[in-house]
N, C-alpha and C positions, 0 to 999 in steps of 0.2 A: 439647727446651727447654720445651714445654708441661708435661710431667710434672715437670721440675725446678721450674718456677714453682709448680705445685700443691703440690709437696713443701715449697717455701720458705714458702708461705702457711700451710700446715697447721702447720708448725713454729712460725711466728710467733704463730699464734692459740692453739695448744695446748701449746707448749713452755714451758719455764721462763722467766720474765721476769727478765732480768739487770739490769733497772733497779732496783737495790737501793734507791736513794734517790729513786725516782720521786715527783714532786710530786703530792700528792692535793689535791682541792678543799677539803677541810676544813682543810688546812695553811695555805692562803693566803687563804681567804675570811674577811672581817671580819664578825663576828657581833654587833657592839655594838648598843645600843638607839638607834634614830634617832627624832628628833622633827621634825615638819614645822611650820615657822612660817608661818602664813598671812599674807596681805597685811594683814589687819586686826589682826594681833598675836596672834591665838589660836594655840594649839599643839595638835598631834595626833601621837600616837605611831604610827608606820607601820612596815611590814615592808619590808625591802630584800632582794632586788629587788622591784619592783612598778610598777603603772601607775595614776596618779591623775588626777583631773579638774582639769586646769590649763589655762586658756585659752592660745592661742598668743601668743607675745611676752611673756607674764608670767613672771617669774622665780620658780622654785620653790626655797625655802630649806630645807635639812635640816641638823640638827646632831646631834652625838654627842660623848661624852666619851671620850677615849682612855684605855685601862686604865692603872693605876698601874705595871704591869710592862711597859709597851710599850717595845720595843727595835728595832722594824723600821725599815728604811731607806727604804721607799717605801709610798705608797698609790696605788691606781689604780682608775679607773672608765672604762667605755666610754661615749663620747659617741654618742648617736643623733641626728644632725643638731643637736647642742646646743652652745652656748657654756658652758664650765664654769670655775668659779673655786673654788679651795681656800683657806680661811682657817683658820689655827691660832692659837688664842688671840686672835682678832680681827685678825690680821695676814695680809694676802694672801700666800700662799706660792706658788701656781701659778695661771696663767690660760691658758685655751685658747679661741681664736677665730680664724677664718680671714678675718676682715673685711679685714685688710690684705694677705692673700695670694691670695684668690680674685679672678679677673678679673671674673666675673659671678655672678649669683645672690645669694640672701639667706641661705642656710643653710650652717652649718659642716659639713664632711665628718665622717662618723662615724669615730672612731678612739679608741684608748686614751690617756687622759690620766694622767700620772704626777705625783705630788706627793712631793718628797723629805721625809723625816722622820728622826728620830733618837730616841734614848732620852730626850733632854732634853724631848721633847714629851709624855712620859707624864703622864697626868692632865689634860691641856689639852683645851679645847673644839675640836672639828673642825667647821667650817662649810663646806657645799658648796652652791653656787648653780648652778642649771640653767636655761638660757634657750634657747628654740627659736622659729623663725618659722613653723612649720607645725604644724597640729593633729594630723598623723599621729603625731608623736613627742612632743608636748607632754605633760608629766607622767610620762614614762618615767624610772624610776630603775633603772639596771642594777646588776649585782653589783659590790660593792666588794672589792678585793683588797688585801692588805698583805703585805709581806715584801721579800726582795731582788728587785730589778728583773729580774735574769736568771731567777730562779725563776718569777716571774710570767709572763715571756715563754715559758719552757719549758712551763708549764701551758697557756698559750693555744695554743702550737704543737701540743702533744699533742691538744688538744681540737678544733682547727679546721684543723690543717695539711693533713689529707687532701684537703679541698676545693681548697686552693691547689695542691697537687701535681697533682691531677687537672686543674685548670685549665691549668697550664703544659703538661701532656702533651697536652691537647686543642688548645691553641694551637699547639704544635709540630706535632701531627698535621694540623691544619687547614692550616697553611702548606705542609707537605710535600704534602698532598693537592692544593692549588691548583697548586703547581709541577709535580707529577707529571701532573696533568690537562692542563696547558698543553703539557708535553712530549709527551704522547700525542697531543694535538690536532695538534701540528706534524708528528709522525711519520706519522699516519694521515690527516691533512688533514680532520679533522672535529671537532665539538664534543662533549665528554664532559660528561654531567650531574654527574660527580663534582666538577668544578670549583666548581659552585654549592654543593654540599654542603660543600666546603672553606671557602667563605665563611661558611656557616651555623655551622660549627664554630669558626671564628675569632671570630665575633661572640659565640657562646655562651661561649667561653673568656674573652673580654673582660668579659662580664657576670659570670662567676664570680670573676675577679680583682678587679673593681670591688666586688663584694660580700664579698670575703675579709676576715676579721678581721685579717689580717696585711698589709693593703694599705699601711699606713704604713711597713712595712719594705721593700716592693717598690719603691715610687717615692718621690721626694722630696716631691711634692705630691699627697697622697691625694685632695684635692678634685677634681682633674681626672679621676683614675681613677674616682672615685665618680660624677662626671657622665656618664662614658662608659656606665655601666650603663643609664641612661635612654635615651641615644642608641641603644644596641643594641636595646632593646625597640621603639623607634619604627621602626628601619630593618630589623629582621630579617625582616619579611614579604616584602621585595623578593627576596633570594636564595632564600627558601623557594618563592616563586611561580615564579621562573626554574627552579628544580630540578624542581618538579612539572610545569611546562610541557614541559621537555625529556624527562622520563620518558614523558609522555602524547603525545609527538610532535606538539605544537602543536594538539591537538584543542580546547583551551579557551583559546586565546591571548587572545582579546578580553576576557573577564571578568577574566582574570589581569592584563592590561595596565591596565585601569581601577582595579583594586584596588591595584596597585603604585603607580600615580600618586597615589591617595588616601593611601597610607602616606607617600610622599615629601612630599606637600603638608602633611600633618599635622606632619612633622618640621620643615619650614620655618617653619610657624606657631609651633610650640612654641619653636623656636630664637629667633625674634624676641622672643617674650614673655619668654624667659629672659634674653636680652641686655639688654633694656630694664628688667629688674627688676620687671616687672608680675606675673609668675608663674614660680616655679621649675619645673623639669622634673617634680618630684615632684607638683606641683599640677596639671599638665596631663596626668599619666600615664594617667588613665582613658580619654582619647580614644585613645591608642596601644593600650591594652588592648582596646578595642572593635574597632579595625582588625585586631589580631592574632587576636582571636576569630573575626571574619568570615573572615579568611584561612584559618584552620584549618577552619571550617565549609565554605567553598567547595571547598577541596581534598578534604575528606572526601566532599562531595556529588559531585564529578566522578569520584572513584574508584568511588563506588557506581554511577554511570551506566555506567562502564566495565565493572563487574562484570555489570550487566544486559545489556550488549552483548557479554559474554564477551571483553572486551578486557583483562581483568585478569590472565590466567593467567601471562604472562611477567613481570608486575610485582607479583605478590601479596606477595612477600617485602618489596619496597620499600614497599608499602602498609602492611604491618604495622609496619615500622621507622619510617615517617613518622608513623603514628598514635601510636606510643610516644613519639617525640620531641616531637610537638605536645602530648601530655598532660603531659610533663615541663615544657615551657615554660609551659603554662597553670598548673601547680602553682606554679612559681616566681613567675609574675606575680601570682597571687592572694595568695601568701604575703607579698608586699610590704605588704599592708594589715593583716596580722594578726601575723606573727612576723618576726624578723630573724635567725634562726639557721640557715636553710637554705643560704644563700650560694651558690646555683647548683649544688648537688650533683645535683639532679634533671636539670638541663640536661646536666650532664656525662655522666651515665649514659645518657640518651636519645641524645645525640650519638654516644657510643661504639657503642651498638647499631646506630644508623643507619649509621655508618661501616662497621662490620663487614658489614652486609647489602649496602651499596653496593660494597664491595670485591669481594664475591662476584659481584655483577651486572656490575661493570666487567671482572672477569677473564673472565666468560662472553662479554661483548661483544668483548673483545680476542681471545679464543679463536676466536670466530666469524669475526672479521675475518682473523685469521691463517690459519684453515682455508681461507677463501675465497682468500686471497692465495697460499697455498702449493699450492693444488690444481693449478694449471697446472704449477708446478714439479715436483710429484710425478708428474704424468702424463708429463712429459718424461724423468724419471729411471726410470720404471717399466720400460721395455724394457731399459735398461742393467742394472737390478737382476736382471731375469729371466735375462739372459745370464750373469751371474756366480754366480747361486745354485747351479747344478749344479756349477760348478767349485769352489765353496766346499765342497760336500758331498764331492766327490771328493778334494779336498785334505785334508779332515779324515779321511776314511777312510784315505788313504795315510799321513798323519802317525801315525795310531794303529798301523798295522801296521809302521811304520818302527822301532818299538822292538825289533824282532827282525830282525837283518840277513839272516837266512835266508828270511824271507817278504817282504822289501822289494820292492815293485813287483808283488806277486802279484795284487792286485785289478785293477790296470791291465791286466796281461797276460790275465787271465781275461776281462775285458771285451772286449779286442780279439779274442781267439780266438772268443768267442761271436758277435761281430759278423761275423766271417768265415763262421761256420757259417750264420748267418741269411741272409747274402748268397747263399750257395750254395743255400739253400732257397727263394730267390726273394722274400724279404720286401722291402717297399718301404723307402725311405730313412728315413721317420719311425719305422717299427717297429724298424729296425735301431738307430737312435739311442736309442730308448727302452730296448731290450734292453741296449745298451752301458751306459747309466746304471744300470740295475737290477743288472747284473752287477758293476759297480764297487762296489756296496754289499752284495754277497752275504755277506761275512764280517764285517759291522759288529758282529754280536753277540759276537764274540770280545773286544770291549771289556769284557764282563762276566765273562770267565773269568780266574781268577787267573794271574798271570805264572808262578808256580812250577809250574803244570800245563802251560801252553802251551809253556814252554821246557824241560820236563823231558827230560833226555838219555836216560833209560832207559825201559823199558816202563811204560806206565800201569797202575795198579791198576784194578779194576772200578769202584771209587768214583770215581776220577779220570776214567776214560773216560766215566762217566755225567755228570760235571760238564761235560766238554768238549762232549758232545753237546747240552748246553743252549744252545750259541751260536746254533743255528738258531731256537729259540723266542725267545731274547733279541733277536736281530736283527729278527724279525718284530714284536716288541713295540715296538722303537725306531721302526720304519718304518711303523707302522700308520696314522699320520696323514698320511703323505707321499702325497698323491693326485696330485702333479704328475708322478710317474713311474709309469706303469701297470705292474702286475704286480711291483712291487719287493718287496712283502711276500711274495708267492708264491715268488719266487726266494730270498729270505733264509731262508724256512722250509723249503722243499722241495728244496734243491739237494743234499741227502744222501739223498734217497729213492732206492730201487733199483727197477729195472724189474720185478724179480721179487717185490717187496713186502716185502723184508727190510731195508729202510732205516729211517731215522728222520727226524723224530720221530713221524710218523703212520702209518708202514707202508703208504703208498700204493703202488698197483701199476699198471703199464702206463700207459695214457692218463689214469688218474686223476691222475697227476702233471702239473702244468701244463707246457706245452711249453717255456716260458721256463726253468723250473727244470731240465728234461731237457737243454736245450742247455748251460746253465751247469754241470751236473754233469759232462759230458764235458770241457769246457774246464778246469774246476777240477781234475779228476783228472790231466789231461795236464800242467798246469803244476806240480802237486805232485810228479809223478814226474820232471819235467824240471828241477827245482830242487834245489839242495843243501840238506840239512837238517843239524841239529847232530849227528845220529846216523848220517848216511850222505851220500855224494856223489850227484849227480844220476845217474839211470839212463841207460843207452845208449838211443839212439833205437830200436834193434831190439827191446829189451826192452819199451819203452813201447808200441810198435806191437803186439807180441804180447799184452800185457796188455789193451789195448783190444779187440783182436780176440776174445780168449777170453771177455771179459765182455760182449760184445754180446748183448742179449737177456736177460741176467741182471742186471748192474749198470746197463748203459746201454741207452737206446732204440736198437734195431738200425739204424733208418734214420739217426739222427743219428751213430751210431758209424761207419757206412759213409761218410757224408759227410766225417767228420773223417779217417778213414783215407785217403780219396782226397786230401784236402788235404796229408796227410803224404807220400803217394806223389809228389805233384806239387811238393813242397817249397814250398808256398804259405803256410806258417805264420810267415813273417817279419813281425815287427811292429816299430814304432818305440818308443822309450822316452819319447816326449813325449806329453803329454795331448792328447786330441782338442780341436781348436779349436771353439768353439761360437758364435762371433760370427755366423756365417751360418745358424745353425739357427733354426727358428721358435721364438718365445717361448712359454713354457708359462704360461698364466694362473694367477695366485695363487702363483707360485713363491716370491716374496719373503716371503710371509706364512708359508710352511711351513718355510723354512730355520731360523727361530728355534726352532720346535717340535722339529725334528730335532736341532739342537745341544743343546737342553735335555734331550732324551731321552738323548742320548749322555752328557752330563755326569752325569745322574742314574744311569745304568747304571755309569759308571766309579766313582761314589761307592759304589754297591752292591757292586761288585767289590772295592773296598778293604775294605768291611765284611766280605765273605765271606772275604778273605784273613786276617782277624783271628780266624777260627774254625777250630777243629781238625776236619778232615774225619772223623777216626776216631771221636772221642767226641761230636761235635756241640756241644761247649762252646767258649766263647771261649778264645783263647790267653792267655798270661800277661799281656802288656802291657795288652790290652784289658780282661781280667778284673780286673786290679789297679785300673785306673782306675775301673771301674764299682763295685767293692767300696768303694774309698776314698771315692767320692762318696756312696754309700749310707750309709756309716758316719758321715758328717758330718750326716746327717739323721735317723738312727734308732738306738735301742738295739738290741742283738742279740748274736749269737754268731758268732765267726770260727772256722771249722773247717779245720784243716790235715790232710788225709787222704793216706794212703800205701797203695799196694797192696803187700802182702807177697809175697815169693817170685816176683816177675815175672822176675827174672834166671834163676831156676831153670827156669821154664817156657820161656823163650827158649832156654836152653842145651839142654834135653832135647827139646822138641817143636818148636822153631823160633819165629821171630818172628811167624808168622801166628797161632800159638796165643796168644802174648802180646798181639797186637793184638785178638784176640777177647775176652780178659779185660778189656783196657782199654775196648773197645767196650761190653761188658756193663755195666761200672761207669758209663761215661759215659751210657748209656741210662737206667740206674737213677737217676742224679743228675738228669738232665733230667726224668724222670717225677715226681720228688718235690721238685723245686726250687721250684715254686710262685712266690711273690713274692720268692724269694731270688735271689742272684747267685752263680754258680759259674764256675770256669774250670779248664782243665788247666794246672797250674803248671809242668809240665815232666816228661818221662819218666813215672814212675809216681806222681807227686804231683798232688794236686788241692786247690783252695782253694774254700771255700764260706762265704758270709755269709748268715745267716738273721736278718732284721730282726724286731724287736718280738716276741721269743720269750724265755721264761724258761728256767731250767735244766731244769725237769721236761719242758717241751715239747721241748727239744733232746735230752734223754736218750731220750724216746720216739721221736723222729725217727731218732736214731742206731741204736737197737735195731731199728727197722723196716728201715733200710738194711742193717744187718749180716745180718738174717734173710733179706731178699730176695736179697742177694748170695749168701749160702750156698745158697739154693734155685737160683739161676741157674747157679752153677758146677757143681752136681751134674748138670746137663744135658749138660755137656761134660767128658769124662774127662780131657782134656789140661790143663784149667785148674783141676782140683779142688783143687790145693794152694794156690791163690791165697786171700788173705784181706785184710782191711782193718784198718788201725790209724789212729787219729785223735787229734789233740790239739786241745782246744777252749779258747777264751778268751772269756769273757763281756765284752762291750764296752758302753760308754755313749756316747751321741751326742757326736760331736766328738773321740773318741779318735784317736790317731795310728795310721795303718795299719801303719807299720813296727814300732811298739812292740807292737801287738796280734798281728801275724803272728809276731814273735819269741817272744812268750809261747806262742802256739799251737804253734809249732815245738818249743819247750821241752817242752810237755806231750806232744807226739808222741814226742819222744826218750824221755821217761819210759816211755811205753807200749812202745816198742821194747825198752827195757831190762828190761821186766817181762813178757815172754812174747808180745808182739804180739797181734793179733786182739782189740783192745779199744779203748776210748776213755777219755780222762781230761781233766778240766777243769784248766786252769792254776791256777784259784783254789783248788783243793784242796791245792795246795802251801802255801797260807797259811792256817793254822788260824784266823786272825781273820776270814776271809771265810766259810769253810765249816767248821762245827764237826765233831767227830769222828764224827758219825752215819754218814757214808759209810764210814769205817773199821770202825765197829761192824757195819754191814751186811755188809761183807766177812767179818769174823770169824765172824759167825753162819753164813754160807754155808760157810765153811771147816770149822767145827765139824760141821755137818750132813754135809758131804762126807766127813769123816774117819770119822764113825759108819757111813757107807755106803761104806767104802773100796773094796769090791769093784767098785763101779760107777764109780769115779773114773778119769778118763783125762786128767789135766792134764799140762802140760809142766813141765820143770825139776824132775823128781822126784829130788832128791839124797837117797838113802836114804829116800825118802818112803814106800815100801812097808813097810819095817821099822818106820818111825815110826808108820804107821797101825795096824799089828798091836799095837804096844805100847799105843797109844791105846785100842784096843778092849778089850785085856786090862784096863787100868786102869779103864776105864768099867765093866766087869762086876764087877771087884773092889770098886770103890767102891759099886756098887749092893748088893753082898752084905754088905759090912762097914761100910757107911756112912762110908767114908773121904771126906775133903774134898780133892778134887783140882781143879786149875784149868788151863785151856788159855790160854796167853798168846801174843798176836801182837805182835811188835816190828816196826815199820815205819820205814824210813829215808826221811824226807821231805826234799825239797830245800828249802833256805831260799829265801824269796822274793828275786827279782832277783839270784840267784847263778848263775854259769856252771857247767855240768856238764861235767867232763872225765873221760874213761875212767879215767885213772890215779888221780884223786881218788876216783871211785866204788869201784874195786877196793880201794884202800887203806882207805877208811872201812869197807867191808864186812868186810875181813880183821880190822880192829881190833875191830869189833863182835862178830864170831864169837869172837875170843880173849877178849873181856871176858865174854861169856856163859859160855863153857866154864870160866873161872876162878872165877866168882862164883856159879854154881848148885851145888846139892849133888850128891853122887854118885848119889842116888836119883832126881834130876830128869832129864828127857829133852829134847833140843833137836834141831832140824833146820833146814836152810835151805829155806824153802817156795818162795820165788821170788827173783828177782834182787835185790829190795830188801826182803824180809821174812823173818823167822825165826819158828818156832813153838817154844814151850817148854811142857812138861807139868810143873807143880809138884805133886809127890806128897805127900799127907798134909800139906797146908800150911794155916796159919791165914790167912784172907783179909785180916786186918788187917796181916799181915806182907808182903803182896805189894808195896806201895809201897816198903818198905825194901829188899826184894830188888832191885827194879828200880832204886832209887837207887844201890845198890852197882854194878850192872852199868853204868849210864850214867856214873857217876863214873869207873869204870875206863876206859870208852871215851874220855872226854874227856882222861884222862891220856895215853892212847896216841895220840889224834888231836886235835891242837890247833886244827884249822880249825873254822869254823862254817857250812860250806856244806851239811851234812847234819844234820838234827835227828831224833834217835830218839824215837819215841813208842810207847806200848803200850796194848793193850786185853786184857781177860781175861774168861773165861766159866767157870762150873762145868762139870766134865766129865760129871757124873752125868746119866743119861738123862732123869730126871724134870725136870731143869732145862733141857731143850733149848730151850724157848721163852723162857727168861729173857733179858732184854736184857743185852748186854755191860756190864761194870762199868768205871768209870773214876774217877779222882780228879782234880779240877781242879788240885790242887797239883802233880800230876806230869804229867798228860797235856797240859795246856794251858800249861805253862811249860817253857822250856828248862832242862835239867839241867846245872849248871855244877860243876866240881870244887871240893871244899872246900879 
């Protein structure tokens, strides 16, 4: 709520002002020329507003002429303890005086006086008479407003309404503070200093409302409210002194008492003078100010004495707040003699600060009282809490293992078997009880093992077995802070250690293994063999007996194994299915404080286990759901590239060499992605597919990353003969911040499909399918490489060679012939690009390629040569051709293609290079009229 308040205030002060027609001062302020007519008849031009030397009780007369274009409905001026009369053209229009309404006093209450006017008053003389009975405000001429009455009030409210709102809030807060303090006093049977602060706030709020420019709207008789301002100044020292005395615990009661009596006596004297009409409150106000100043000085002095005696520490915040409040009241009091525009705002701020500080102090006091009151109750409940703490831990452990019906009750049985062994070994009752508690939590670490591994019905892989062995370390970590059960951490960590040193996790040997863990190891193994599992029934007693006997001295402590075998011989392993009652056991100190840590650790481990389940153990990358969420979130915050990656020939590896070989290939790629992922996010999308998002990277950086990944994977697969045929294909989509994940992944998948259809083992950007995003430079680069490869055809080992060898021989021949006879021959590459946002279907692809091949064969000359270079590209050698005729030749081919194929999901485009050897480094040529536009039939 505090942040919401801050947000609201920031918006109000910095946001757009929706008050399109907000009243400005210049719109309603009357700026005419005013003349002061002195009592002797002389005249003086004066500025309004202003303050002039006029004796008290003498009427000040000012005049002005209303403009010829005057059309306003009202004139207004604020009275400062003045009687006011408006004359227009010598006729009294409005008179303000409280003579008939005030019960006591001589002065009129300050308020706004409105004089009705109209357009008929234009050009007439306006005469204003101001009379006051006090020298404080005699000669004061306030701002004169004109306009609609509602507009004037709106301007006044916007200018001075904040103080009034604060005053009402403080008044409300003060009343609530008083009531709340009284209620606290009844509940706790003591007096709270906050009550006197409430009275101070109430009096301060009354002062602010009395000084408010809007007071004539608040109450019917503003004179009474204005009089209360002076009463509050005279009486405010009394609650302030009570408040300070209670804070200081009565150390300065006597001087405070005398000063309070002086304040009350001054009030009585001033009241009598006011009622008799001898002197108004404003005339006797200096005496109240003196008493208020003495009050502040005395309180400040006593707090300084407390500081010297080091009694201030617990009250230093209150001292700061009280000083601020006193300074605020002093400013307000002094301002009465100089300005009339503060209206209690300083008092309001000071009171709010003091209230906030006192709330903190009261809360601390209540807290101290409550702590003391509850201490005895807590002591009574402590033993009961200690008794149930262990049972809670046991119940939690049992609840966790109850998710598998085959291990339900395992911890309880192991605890009971361990207690029987300890009893046979002569342990005392306290040691047996402690061992039982520790054994009950020995498998608590399994909460951090994924269910898919714990409940796997088949044989575990090496990786899965390594994960499940971690439950001992996880359990020890959960229980590390549980000191109320001795040796519990040792039992959780070491109950799978073997006596011969071949156990886990630490490989301890012999008596290096804690005795408690050695006991639990035997009990744990027995119950595991004696219980049914998802993959087998429980073993016969004879088989279990023989297993324990054979493994004494290797897996089990021989002494403990012999004791357990004796218990089996004597048929003394019968236990109940009910939990051990602990009502009569001795309480363990501090148990109630450690149970919360234990539960917290369990919950954190369960959360970690859930996170582990969301990762692929084979590749070490997040699984699809988790990865998609992470990538989608990152895409909302960053530009970047979404990469859809696929491992080629994985099925072939699985079919020939088995799934272990396929797993090695996937593991190698997963490790490679994890190594190069950096600040990117990747996941295993499913099967042989992977998804990767690289934030804040451009096309060139992505290309370099992909080339590195392809090169590293090629190096890795050479180390393993069985996975050498594996390769990577990838479709890429450049994304901008906020793009839809579904849309971008669909585009990346589309680019991947394009790679699959064009020979695999490559990567391709989806944006290359739209020539308006990536110009033809990428195709030109491909053509340059193809031309170079054709000239060195003996070293070429590409895929999809449809008569490619014959084509390369002809190319080499033409190249030599052209060099010898200076023939002009050109190599042309035709590329079938997919139209943006179109769906690719196999039947459409094959049909489009068939029609393109037919169009090429029908429209080139007999001396020209063509071949299908890849799934989506053709190569043509134009022999002895004029370069200017190449666009016309290609136009004929493309027009024929569109006649045969009427869809627009594949767009043919071309590039060409001279065949001659001396032109090898020449850039591929193109014409924008043909390459960058669709070719449509005539």
